[in-house]
C-alpha positions in Angstrom: 2.0 -19.4 18.3 -0.2 -17.1 20.3 0.6 -16.1 23.6 -2.4 -14.4 25.3 -1.5 -14.7 28.8 0.1 -11.8 30.5 2.7 -14.1 32.2 4.0 -15.5 28.9 4.3 -12.0 27.5 6.3 -10.7 30.7 8.5 -14.0 30.5 9.5 -13.4 26.8 10.2 -9.6 27.4 12.4 -10.7 30.5 14.2 -13.2 28.3 14.7 -10.9 25.2 16.2 -8.4 27.8 18.2 -10.7 29.7 21.8 -11.1 29.4 23.2 -13.9 27.3 23.3 -17.3 28.9 26.6 -19.1 28.9 26.8 -22.0 26.5 23.3 -21.0 24.9 22.8 -21.9 21.3 19.9 -22.1 18.8 17.6 -24.8 20.0 15.1 -24.6 17.2 15.6 -24.5 13.5 14.4 -21.7 11.6 11.8 -23.8 9.6 10.3 -24.5 13.1 10.3 -21.1 14.1 8.8 -19.7 10.8 6.0 -22.5 11.1 5.1 -21.3 14.5 5.1 -17.6 13.3 2.7 -18.2 10.3 0.6 -20.8 12.3 1.3 -23.6 10.0 3.2 -25.6 12.7 2.4 -24.6 16.4 5.2 -25.3 18.7 4.7 -28.4 20.8 5.5 -28.3 24.6 9.2 -29.5 24.2 9.7 -26.9 21.6 8.1 -24.1 23.6 10.4 -25.2 26.7 13.4 -25.0 24.4 12.3 -21.4 23.2 11.9 -20.3 26.7 15.1 -21.7 28.0 17.2 -20.2 25.4 17.5 -16.3 25.1 19.4 -16.7 21.8 16.7 -18.9 20.2 13.9 -16.5 21.4 15.9 -13.6 20.0 16.1 -15.3 16.6 12.3 -16.1 17.0 11.7 -12.4 17.4 14.0 -11.4 14.4 12.1 -13.7 12.2 8.9 -12.5 13.2 10.1 -9.0 12.7 11.4 -10.0 9.0 8.2 -11.6 8.0 6.1 -8.5 9.1 8.6 -6.3 6.9 8.1 -8.9 3.9 4.3 -8.8 4.3 4.4 -4.9 4.4 6.6 -4.7 1.5 4.3 -7.0 -0.5 1.5 -4.8 0.6 3.3 -1.5 -0.3 3.5 -2.8 -4.1 -0.2 -3.8 -4.2 -2.6 -0.9 -5.6 -6.3 -1.4 -6.0 -7.3 2.3 -6.7 -7.2 5.8 -5.3 -9.7 8.4 -4.7 -9.8 12.1 -4.6 -12.1 15.1 -4.6 -12.3 18.8 -5.3 -11.8 20.3 -2.0 -14.7 22.3 -0.4 -12.3 25.4 0.0 -12.0 25.5 -3.8 -14.6 27.0 -6.0 -13.1 25.1 -8.9 -12.8 28.5 -11.0 -9.3 28.0 -11.8 -9.2 24.2 -11.7 -5.7 23.2 -12.9 -5.1 19.9 -11.2 -6.5 17.4 -8.6 -4.8 15.0 -6.2 -5.8 11.7 -5.0 -6.2 11.6 -1.1 -3.0 9.4 -1.1 -0.9 11.8 -3.1 0.0 9.2 -5.6 -1.8 10.4 -8.6 -2.4 14.0 -10.2 -5.1 14.9 -12.6 -4.0 17.9 -14.6 -6.1 20.0 -16.7 -4.8 21.9 -19.5 -6.7 24.5 -21.5 -6.0 23.9 -25.2 -7.5 26.4 -27.5 -11.3 26.2 -26.8 -11.0 22.8 -25.4 -9.2 20.9 -22.5 -6.8 17.9 -22.1 -6.6 15.6 -19.3 -3.2 14.3 -18.1 -3.0 11.7 -15.4 0.5 11.6 -13.6 1.7 9.0 -11.3 4.1 10.0 -8.4 7.5 8.3 -8.9 7.7 7.9 -5.3 4.5 5.9 -5.0 5.3 2.5 -3.5 3.6 0.7 -6.5 5.0 2.9 -9.3 7.9 0.7 -10.5 5.3 -2.1 -10.7 2.8 -0.1 -12.7 5.4 1.1 -14.9 6.8 -2.4 -15.7 3.3 -4.0 -16.1 1.5 -1.2 -17.6 -2.0 -2.1 -16.8 -5.1 -0.3 -18.4 -6.0 2.5 -16.0 -9.2 4.7 -16.0 -10.2 7.8 -14.0 -13.9 7.9 -13.3 -15.8 10.8 -11.9 -18.5 10.7 -8.9 -21.3 9.8 -11.4 -19.3 6.9 -12.8 -18.5 8.3 -16.1 -14.9 7.5 -17.5 -13.0 10.6 -17.7 -9.8 9.2 -19.2 -8.7 5.6 -19.9 -5.1 4.3 -21.2 -1.7 3.0 -20.2 1.0 4.7 -18.6 3.7 6.1 -20.9 7.5 6.0 -19.9 7.0 9.1 -18.1 4.0 7.7 -15.8 1.4 9.6 -17.6 -1.8 9.1 -19.5 -3.2 11.9 -21.6 -6.6 12.4 -23.5 -9.0 15.2 -24.6 -11.8 16.3 -22.5 -14.9 14.8 -24.0 -17.7 16.5 -22.1 -19.7 19.7 -22.3 -18.5 22.6 -20.3 -15.3 23.2 -18.2 -13.9 20.3 -16.0 -14.5 22.5 -12.8 -18.4 22.8 -13.5 -18.5 19.0 -14.6 -16.8 18.0 -11.2 -19.2 20.1 -9.1 -22.2 18.7 -10.9 -21.1 14.9 -10.1 -20.1 15.4 -6.4 -16.6 16.7 -7.0 -15.1 13.2 -6.6 -13.0 11.1 -8.8 -11.0 7.8 -8.7 -8.1 6.3 -10.5 -8.3 2.6 -10.7 -7.1 -0.4 -12.8 -9.5 -1.5 -15.5 -11.0 -4.9 -14.5 -9.8 -7.8 -16.7 
């Protein structure tokens, strides 16, 4: 149901804020209200009149709309299609130990090991999609700005993927060479 007119909006606000009406009851079923909210069944003139005449029905309509928005937001929170990050301009990369994605959900650690490097990708346990990724364990990869794959694998029980550094030179110089950017993404199936 779209109410684009200023008068309708003001009427609804007034009804929502108005005191309860004696003998008021729900005039429309939740299924009718939900269909109006999602656009699959617009209200006819009699239903619209019933909605306007009943503050209780209007309050129920409002609550269902809020709940539907919350459900959509929760479903979107669980969705994840990738995260990007970069070596910040303020850093010269000399002592590169870790990089964070811009959303803060992933950390890419660089660990010196003898004359070589290890990469460890860590998922923040507080990420809204963490439980789903740990449960489903999709194949993930980290790519640098030039498109080369730095790391690929599935999260372990600790929410990490680890591998060796397979490029010449230290990670800092490699990142500088390829635009100082990286991305964590699911591997397309």
